[in-house]
C-alpha positions in Angstrom: -1.7 39.8 43.9 -3.8 36.8 43.2 -1.9 33.5 42.9 -3.5 30.9 40.7 -3.1 27.5 42.3 -1.5 24.9 40.0 -1.2 21.2 40.2 2.1 19.9 39.0 2.0 16.3 37.9 5.3 14.7 37.1 5.3 11.9 34.6 6.5 9.4 37.2 3.4 10.2 39.3 1.0 9.7 36.4 2.7 6.5 35.5 1.7 5.0 38.8 -1.9 5.2 37.7 -1.2 2.7 34.9 -1.6 -0.1 37.5 -5.2 0.9 37.6 -5.5 0.7 33.8 -3.9 -2.7 33.3 -6.2 -5.4 34.4 -3.5 -8.1 34.0 -1.0 -6.3 36.3 -0.3 -8.4 39.4 -1.0 -6.5 42.7 0.1 -7.1 46.2 -2.5 -8.4 48.7 -3.6 -5.7 51.1 -6.4 -4.7 53.4 -9.7 -3.6 51.9 -9.4 0.0 50.9 -5.7 -0.2 50.3 -5.5 -2.1 47.1 -7.1 -5.5 47.9 -6.6 -8.8 46.2 -7.1 -9.2 42.5 -10.3 -10.7 41.5 -9.9 -14.3 40.4 -12.0 -16.2 37.9 -13.5 -18.2 40.8 -14.5 -15.0 42.6 -16.2 -13.6 39.5 -18.5 -16.6 39.4 -19.4 -16.2 43.1 -22.7 -14.3 44.0 -22.5 -10.6 43.9 -22.0 -9.0 47.4 -23.0 -5.5 46.4 -24.1 -3.7 43.2 -22.6 -0.6 41.6 -24.7 2.0 39.9 -22.7 4.7 38.1 -24.1 8.0 36.9 -21.6 9.6 34.6 -21.3 10.8 31.0 -21.5 8.0 28.5 -17.9 8.3 27.2 -16.6 8.0 30.8 -19.0 5.4 32.1 -17.5 2.3 30.5 -14.0 3.4 31.3 -14.7 4.0 35.0 -16.8 0.8 35.4 -13.9 -1.2 33.9 -11.2 0.2 36.1 -12.8 1.3 39.4 -11.2 -0.5 42.3 -14.5 -1.4 43.9 -15.1 -3.8 41.0 -12.5 -6.2 42.5 -14.5 -6.7 45.7 -18.0 -7.2 44.3 -17.8 -11.0 44.5 -15.5 -11.3 47.6 -17.4 -13.9 49.6 -16.1 -12.8 53.1 -16.5 -9.1 52.6 -18.6 -7.6 55.4 -20.4 -4.3 55.9 -17.6 -2.6 57.8 -15.0 -3.5 55.2 -17.3 -2.2 52.4 -17.7 1.2 54.3 -13.9 1.5 54.5 -13.7 0.8 50.7 -16.3 3.5 50.0 -14.2 6.1 51.9 -11.3 5.4 49.5 -13.4 5.2 46.4 -13.6 9.0 45.6 -9.8 9.3 45.5 -9.6 6.3 43.3 -12.2 7.8 40.9 -10.5 11.2 40.8 -7.3 9.5 39.9 -8.9 7.7 37.1 -10.7 10.8 35.9 -7.3 12.6 36.0 -5.9 10.2 33.5 -8.6 11.3 31.1 -8.1 15.0 31.7 -10.7 15.8 34.4 -8.9 17.3 37.4 -11.8 19.2 39.0 -14.4 16.5 39.2 -17.2 16.2 41.8 -17.6 12.7 43.1 -20.3 11.4 45.4 -20.4 7.8 46.7 -23.3 6.6 48.7 -24.6 3.3 49.8 -28.3 2.3 50.0 -30.1 -1.0 50.9 -31.6 -3.3 48.4 -30.3 -5.7 45.8 -27.5 -8.0 46.9 -26.6 -8.7 50.5 -24.6 -5.5 51.2 -26.9 -3.3 49.1 -26.1 -1.0 46.3 -23.3 1.5 45.8 -24.5 4.6 44.0 -21.8 6.8 42.4 -22.6 10.2 40.9 -19.9 12.0 38.9 -19.8 15.5 37.5 -16.5 15.4 35.6 -16.4 19.2 35.1 -14.5 20.9 32.4 -11.9 18.8 30.5 -8.2 19.9 30.7 -6.7 20.6 27.3 -3.0 20.6 26.3 -2.1 24.2 26.0 1.6 23.9 25.2 4.2 21.2 24.5 7.9 22.1 24.6 10.9 19.9 23.8 14.4 20.7 25.1 17.6 19.2 23.8 20.8 18.2 25.4 23.8 16.3 24.1 25.3 16.7 20.6 22.0 17.6 18.9 21.6 20.8 20.9 24.5 22.4 19.1 25.0 20.4 15.9 24.3 22.7 12.9 23.2 19.9 10.6 20.5 18.7 13.0 18.2 21.7 12.8 15.7 19.9 10.6 15.7 16.9 12.9 15.1 19.2 15.9 12.2 20.9 14.2 10.7 17.5 13.2 10.7 16.4 16.9 9.2 19.8 18.0 6.5 19.6 15.4 5.6 16.1 16.5 5.2 17.2 20.1 2.8 20.0 19.0 0.3 17.6 17.5 -1.5 17.2 20.9 -1.8 20.9 21.5 -5.5 21.8 21.6 -6.6 18.3 22.4 -8.0 16.9 25.6 -5.4 15.8 28.0 -5.0 12.0 28.6 -2.3 9.9 30.1 -2.2 7.8 26.8 -1.6 11.0 24.7 1.1 12.1 27.1 2.8 8.7 26.9 2.5 8.6 23.1 4.0 12.1 22.7 7.0 11.1 24.8 7.6 7.9 23.0 7.1 9.4 19.5 9.4 12.3 20.1 12.1 9.9 21.5 11.6 7.6 18.5 12.0 10.4 16.0 15.3 11.4 17.7 16.7 8.0 18.1 15.8 6.8 14.6 18.3 9.2 12.9 21.9 9.8 13.9 21.4 9.4 17.6 20.3 5.8 18.4 21.4 6.2 22.1 19.0 9.0 22.7 16.9 9.0 25.9 14.4 11.0 27.8 16.4 12.9 30.4 13.3 14.6 32.1 9.6 14.9 31.5 6.9 16.9 33.2 3.2 17.3 32.7 2.3 20.5 34.4 -1.5 20.6 35.2 -3.3 23.9 35.9 -6.5 22.5 37.5 -8.0 26.0 37.8 -7.3 27.0 34.3 -8.0 23.5 32.9 -4.7 23.6 31.0 -1.8 21.1 30.6 1.7 22.2 29.9 4.1 19.5 28.7 7.8 19.6 29.0 10.2 17.0 27.6 14.0 17.0 27.7 15.7 14.7 25.3 19.4 13.8 25.6 20.7 12.7 22.2 24.0 11.4 23.4 26.9 11.1 20.9 26.2 10.6 17.1 26.8 7.2 15.6 28.4 6.6 12.2 28.2 3.4 10.1 31.1 1.1 9.7 31.7 -2.1 7.9 29.0 -4.7 7.1 29.2 -8.1 8.7 27.0 -11.0 7.3 26.3 -13.9 9.6 24.8 -17.2 8.3 25.7 -16.9 4.6 27.1 -20.1 3.1 25.3 -21.0 -0.1 24.7 -17.5 -1.6 27.2 -14.8 -2.2 27.3 -12.4 0.9 28.5 -9.6 -1.4 24.9 -9.2 -2.5 23.9 -8.5 1.1 26.8 -6.0 1.5 25.9 -4.3 -1.8 22.2 -3.9 -0.7 23.2 -2.4 2.6 25.4 0.2 0.8 22.6 0.9 -1.8 20.3 1.7 1.1 22.6 4.6 2.1 24.5 2.9 4.9 28.0 3.4 3.6 31.0 3.6 5.9 31.0 7.0 7.6 27.3 7.7 7.0 25.1 8.7 9.9 23.0 6.0 11.6 19.5 5.8 10.2 16.8 3.3 11.3 14.7 3.9 8.2 17.6 3.1 5.9 18.4 0.0 8.0 14.8 -1.2 7.7 14.9 -0.5 3.9 18.1 -2.6 3.6 16.6 -5.4 5.6 13.4 -5.4 3.5 15.4 -5.3 0.3 17.6 -8.2 1.4 14.5 -10.2 2.3 12.9 -9.4 -1.1 15.8 -11.1 -3.0 14.4 -14.5 -2.0 17.8 -15.9 -1.0 16.9 -15.9 2.7 14.0 -17.2 4.7 14.7 -14.7 7.5 16.7 -11.5 7.7 17.6 -9.5 10.8 19.8 -6.4 10.5 21.0 -4.1 13.2 23.8 -1.7 14.1 26.1 -3.1 16.8 26.4 -0.1 19.1 28.4 -2.1 21.6 31.2 -2.4 18.9 31.2 1.4 18.4 33.2 1.9 21.6 34.3 5.5 22.0 32.4 8.3 20.5 33.3 8.7 16.8 34.2 5.0 16.4 32.1 3.6 13.5 29.5 1.0 14.4 29.3 -2.1 12.2 26.1 -3.2 10.5 25.3 -6.8 11.3 23.0 -8.8 9.0 22.0 -12.2 10.3 20.4 -14.4 7.7 18.9 -17.9 7.3 19.3 -19.1 3.8 16.4 -20.4 1.8 16.6 -23.8 0.0 18.3 -23.8 -3.4 15.2 -25.2 -5.1 11.6 -25.3 -4.1 8.4 -26.7 -5.6 5.0 -25.4 -4.5 1.7 -27.1 -5.5 -1.4 -25.1 -4.9 -5.2 -25.4 -5.1 -7.6 -22.5 -4.7 -10.3 -20.6 -6.4 -11.7 -17.2 -7.1 -15.1 -15.6 -7.7 -13.9 -14.6 -11.2 -12.4 -17.9 -12.5 -13.6 -20.7 -10.3 -11.2 -23.5 -9.1 -7.5 -23.1 -9.6 -4.6 -25.5 -9.7 -1.0 -24.3 -9.8 2.6 -25.6 -9.7 5.6 -23.4 -9.1 9.3 -24.1 -9.2 12.0 -21.9 -7.9 15.8 -22.2 -8.5 17.8 -19.5 -6.6 21.2 -20.1 -8.3 21.0 -21.6 -11.8 24.1 -23.5 -13.0 26.6 -21.5 -15.0 24.5 -18.3 -15.0 24.0 -17.9 -11.2 20.6 -16.3 -11.9 17.3 -16.9 -10.1 14.5 -18.7 -12.1 10.9 -18.9 -11.2 8.5 -21.0 -13.3 4.8 -21.4 -13.0 2.0 -23.4 -14.4 -1.6 -22.2 -13.5 -4.8 -23.8 -14.7 -8.2 -22.1 -14.2 -11.6 -22.3 -15.8 -11.0 -19.4 -18.2 -7.3 -18.9 -17.9 -4.2 -21.1 -18.4 -0.7 -19.8 -18.0 2.8 -21.2 -18.3 5.5 -18.6 -17.4 9.2 -18.4 -16.5 11.1 -15.4 -15.1 14.8 -15.1 -14.7 16.7 -12.4 -12.8 20.4 -11.7 -12.2 21.9 -10.6 -8.8 21.8 -6.9 -8.1 24.7 -4.9 -9.4 26.7 -2.1 -7.8 24.4 0.6 -9.1 21.3 -1.2 -7.8 20.1 -2.5 -11.2 19.7 -6.1 -12.3 19.0 -7.9 -15.5 15.8 -9.8 -16.0 14.1 -11.8 -18.7 10.9 -13.8 -19.0 8.5 -15.6 -21.2 4.8 -16.6 -20.9 2.3 -18.7 -22.9 -1.3 -17.9 -22.0 -4.8 -19.0 -23.1 -7.6 -16.7 -22.1 -11.3 -17.4 -22.6 -13.9 -14.5 -22.6 -17.3 -15.6 -23.7 -17.1 -16.8 -27.3 -13.5 -15.5 -27.8 -10.3 -17.5 -27.0 -7.0 -15.6 -27.1 -3.8 -17.6 -27.3 -0.7 -15.5 -26.7 3.1 -15.5 -26.4 5.1 -12.8 -24.6 8.9 -12.5 -24.3 10.8 -9.7 -22.5 14.3 -8.6 -21.7 15.4 -5.6 -19.6 16.8 -4.2 -16.3 15.1 -3.2 -13.1 15.8 -1.4 -9.9 13.6 -2.0 -6.9 13.4 -0.3 -3.5 10.7 -0.2 -0.8 9.5 3.2 -2.1 10.3 3.2 -5.8 10.7 0.7 -8.6 12.0 1.4 -12.1 12.2 -0.8 -15.1 13.0 -0.6 -18.8 12.6 -3.6 -21.1 12.1 -4.8 -24.7 8.9 -6.8 -25.2 7.7 -9.1 -28.0 3.9 -10.0 -28.2 2.1 -12.4 -30.5 -1.6 -13.2 -30.1 -4.2 -15.2 -32.0 -8.0 -14.8 -31.4 -10.7 -17.3 -32.2 -14.4 -16.2 -31.9 -16.9 -19.0 -32.4 -19.8 -16.6 -32.9 -18.4 -13.9 -35.2 -15.7 -14.8 -37.7 -14.8 -11.1 -38.1 -13.5 -11.0 -34.5 -11.1 -13.9 -35.2 -7.5 -13.4 -36.3 -5.0 -15.4 -38.4 -2.4 -15.4 -35.7 -0.2 -12.8 -37.4 -0.9 -10.0 -34.9 2.6 -9.4 -33.5 4.5 -6.4 -32.1 7.7 -5.4 -30.6 8.0 -2.5 -28.2 10.4 -0.6 -25.9 9.0 0.2 -22.5 9.8 2.1 -19.3 8.0 1.6 -16.0 8.1 3.6 -12.8 6.3 3.0 -9.5 6.4 5.4 -6.5 5.0 4.5 -3.1 4.5 6.7 -0.1 2.2 4.6 2.2 2.6 4.9 6.0 2.6 1.1 6.6 2.3 -2.1 4.6 0.4 -4.3 4.0 -2.2 -2.3 6.0 -1.9 1.3 4.8 -3.9 4.0 6.7 -2.6 7.0 4.8 -0.4 7.8 1.9 -0.4 7.3 -1.8 1.2 5.4 -4.7 1.6 6.2 -8.4 2.6 3.9 -11.2 3.3 4.8 -14.8 4.4 2.8 -17.9 5.3 4.2 -21.3 5.9 2.2 -24.4 6.7 2.8 -28.1 6.7 0.0 -30.7 5.7 -1.3 -34.1 3.6 -4.1 -35.4 5.3 -6.9 -37.2 4.3 -8.9 -40.3 3.6 -7.8 -43.8 2.6 -4.3 -42.8 4.4 -2.5 -40.0 2.8 0.4 -38.2 4.1 2.3 -35.1 2.2 2.7 -31.9 2.5 4.4 -28.5 1.1 2.9 -25.3 0.7 4.2 -21.8 -0.8 3.0 -18.5 -1.2 4.8 -15.2 -2.3 3.8 -11.7 -3.0 5.9 -8.6 -4.0 4.8 -5.1 -4.5 7.1 -2.1 -5.7 6.9 1.5 -6.9 9.8 3.6 -7.9 9.3 7.3 -11.1 11.2 8.0 -9.7 13.0 11.0 -6.7 14.4 9.1 -7.4 15.0 5.4 -4.2 16.2 3.6 -4.1 17.5 0.1 -3.1 15.2 -2.8 0.5 16.3 -2.5 0.9 16.0 1.2 3.1 13.3 2.5 2.1 10.9 5.2 3.1 11.2 8.9 6.8 11.5 9.7 8.6 8.2 9.9 8.7 6.8 13.4 5.4 8.3 14.5 2.4 6.1 15.4 -0.8 8.2 15.3 -3.9 6.7 16.8 -6.2 5.1 14.2 -9.2 7.2 13.1 -12.5 6.0 14.5 -14.2 7.3 11.4 -11.9 5.3 9.1 -10.4 6.6 5.9 -11.3 7.3 2.3 -9.6 5.4 -0.5 -9.4 6.5 -4.2 -8.1 4.2 -6.9 -7.6 5.4 -10.5 -6.4 3.4 -13.5 -6.1 4.5 -17.1 -4.5 3.2 -20.3 -4.3 4.2 -23.9 -2.8 2.8 -27.1 -2.3 5.3 -30.0 -2.0 3.8 -33.5 -3.5 4.0 -36.9 -7.0 2.4 -37.0 -5.8 -0.2 -39.5 -2.8 -1.3 -37.4 -3.1 -5.0 -36.4 -2.3 -4.7 -32.7 -2.1 -7.9 -30.6 -5.0 -8.3 -28.2 -2.5 -8.6 -25.3 -1.6 -4.9 -25.9 -5.2 -3.8 -25.6 -7.5 -3.4 -22.6 -10.3 -5.2 -20.9 -11.5 -4.6 -17.3 -14.0 -5.7 -14.7 -13.7 -8.0 -11.7 -12.3 -8.1 -8.2 -9.7 -5.3 -8.4 -11.3 -3.1 -11.0 -15.1 -2.7 -11.4 -16.9 -4.9 -8.9 -20.4 -6.0 -9.8 -19.0 -7.3 -13.2 -17.2 -10.5 -14.0 -13.5 -10.8 -14.9 -12.9 -8.8 -18.2 -16.6 -8.3 -18.7 -16.1 -4.6 -19.7 -14.8 -4.0 -23.2 -16.0 -2.8 -26.6 -19.5 -4.2 -27.2 -19.9 -6.6 -30.2 -22.9 -7.5 -32.3 -23.3 -10.9 -30.6 -23.4 -9.3 -27.1 -19.8 -10.2 -26.3 -17.0 -7.6 -25.7 -13.6 -7.2 -27.4 -10.4 -5.5 -26.1 -10.3 -1.7 -26.7 -7.6 0.9 -27.1 -8.7 3.1 -24.2 -9.4 2.2 -20.7 -10.4 4.2 -17.5 -11.4 2.9 -14.1 -12.2 4.8 -10.9 -13.0 3.4 -7.4 -14.0 5.2 -4.3 -14.2 3.5 -0.9 -15.1 4.4 2.7 -13.2 2.0 4.9 -14.2 2.1 8.6 -12.7 0.0 11.4 -15.0 -2.0 13.6 -14.5 -1.2 17.3 -15.6 -3.3 20.2 -15.5 -2.1 23.8 -13.3 0.9 22.8 -10.7 -1.4 21.1 -10.2 -1.6 17.4 -10.6 -5.1 16.0 -9.0 -6.6 12.9 -12.3 -6.1 11.0 -13.4 -3.2 8.8 -16.6 -2.3 7.0 -16.5 -0.9 3.5 -18.8 1.0 1.3 -17.7 1.5 -2.3 -18.6 2.7 -5.8 -16.7 1.6 -9.0 -16.9 2.8 -12.5 -15.0 1.8 -15.7 -15.0 2.1 -19.5 -13.2 0.4 -22.4 -13.6 1.9 -25.8 -12.0 2.6 -29.2 -13.7 6.0 -29.4 -13.5 8.0 -26.1 -16.1 10.5 -27.2 -18.9 7.9 -27.6 -19.2 5.8 -24.5 -20.7 5.6 -21.0 -19.1 4.1 -17.9 -20.1 0.8 -16.3 -20.9 1.3 -12.6 -21.0 -1.0 -9.6 -21.8 -0.2 -6.0 -21.8 -2.3 -2.8 -20.5 -3.0 0.6 -17.9 -5.4 2.1 -15.8 -6.6 4.9 -12.0 -6.5 5.4 -10.0 -8.7 7.8 -6.4 -7.9 8.6 -5.0 -11.4 8.3 -1.4 -12.5 8.8 -1.0 -12.8 5.0 -2.5 -9.3 4.3 -6.0 -7.8 4.0 -8.7 -10.4 3.2 -11.4 -8.7 1.2 -15.0 -9.9 0.8 -17.4 -7.6 -1.2 -21.0 -7.9 -2.3 -21.4 -5.6 -5.4 -24.4 -4.7 -7.6 -23.7 -4.0 -11.2 -26.0 -1.3 -12.5 -25.6 -2.7 -16.1 -26.3 -6.4 -15.6 -28.6 -5.6 -12.6 -27.3 -8.5 -10.5 -25.3 -9.1 -7.4 -21.8 -10.6 -7.4 -19.5 -11.7 -4.6 -15.9 -10.7 -4.9 -13.0 -12.2 -2.8 -9.4 -11.0 -2.8 -6.4 -11.5 -0.5 -3.4 -9.2 0.0 -2.2 -5.7 -0.9 0.0 -4.8 -3.8 0.9 -1.7 -5.6 
């Protein structure tokens, strides 16, 4: 019988290697060859005592040069030849340990010293890493309540499925740590917040170049939700907070859920009543197993009123001045009111939006009005819009139905036929729906969003004619190292897959149509124009419409826009930075006759910066129609 030798590496043994991978970790002083003192900034500026030449594959060379222990002694001023020889005796073991963290357990390491260069000569290191070890199997074992609870089968399968993602990939300490933390996070995020890793083992077969992973998870007892306790609420009614926690699914007796708790916290923050919100389940209050744990929401209230003055600008509209007023509890009504005045070169806006506190079913009343003046070439559109309806918002889905009144007047200084007498008015009933499945916001890496609005109405005035309107939006991201189909959901909640070095693809689609008799006098605010920062780059704001005899464009009844991007992170020294490079192509059309038109196309490249306020977007686009370059600047992510 032939016995295959195996090297068993417990996770605790592999963890000790992290001290080699964390340059900021303090180490104890020791004799050369047994750890040695950390290299200080003064030592790094001292003359080099010996040089290091490393011959290794390119993907390992930077890693080894960064973490090899010899590096700490290169500038040690009192290092002598005998001490260096002792260090070289320990260097092969240090290098094999480092190679083991990257999956190479049968490496050949040769360390020699030769004269020349600095005072103590040159250290030559030759490495043949050998065949990489791959993860052959990954097994998860359960103990505690989840092991026998019939209703937890789906959760067990989700945890097992997550552990299998590394199978077939090259072993690394980072992947092993990530698998353990992700499987524990998946277990502790639903029903079992006290879950822990009871045992873990990475079993390395150095001869067969295979790694077998074993993780035992102890779920502990399940936790159910109890009452809601609000701390810090004085000015605003705490019942709104309690209501939002219940609407998120955290009702008394419900199972603990981290995702629902985060949804509740986000929804409370979105009300605007609070400048900070922190929600948690008080496990210490749960006491004995089966005792409900209260949900504690700590809030800091926002001021009752706030005025914000702003100055800015955009590539589309030039300088911008704005003033906003917010009142979070209006007298008598108790509603919120947000009013805004915005002045730009081609756009002026005065608006006010009122909204009532959320009701028990999650819906709330809202109403608003806006006066606008919009200049496009020779045309100036003055409009009034009033609306009244109800809305229901959540982190993943928004719904809204409302009645809307529109009136618009167009003045064209070049063509009198494009002007109106101000009688273009309409009333409509509308329903809007938005669905979001992005993995993270405001910096999505994968997932998709879909928005749809449907409306039916009639024109007003001496001649009334019915019309139907619809608008649709689609935005999707696909990482290039894992391309799902259009209907595939993003990663399971709680997982944190490594970012793709090749970036991701982004597809944005927009469409709109208004169906009515050709003689119907539809307000221009119900029609479509496109072009600009978030539509077709390479064209100015609302530059794409129905061409007119004087060279200008007018709003049309049909609109379609498509944008395709390759967004690739910028890496430096093996670390992903906050910058990304982008290549894109946009196309869009606006028409009254879909069969007789051609799209306007813009192509270009840009940069993205993940700033604290959201993505900062800078693009240089070339419009194939106007044959000119345009700069586009945009901040933030919204869908």
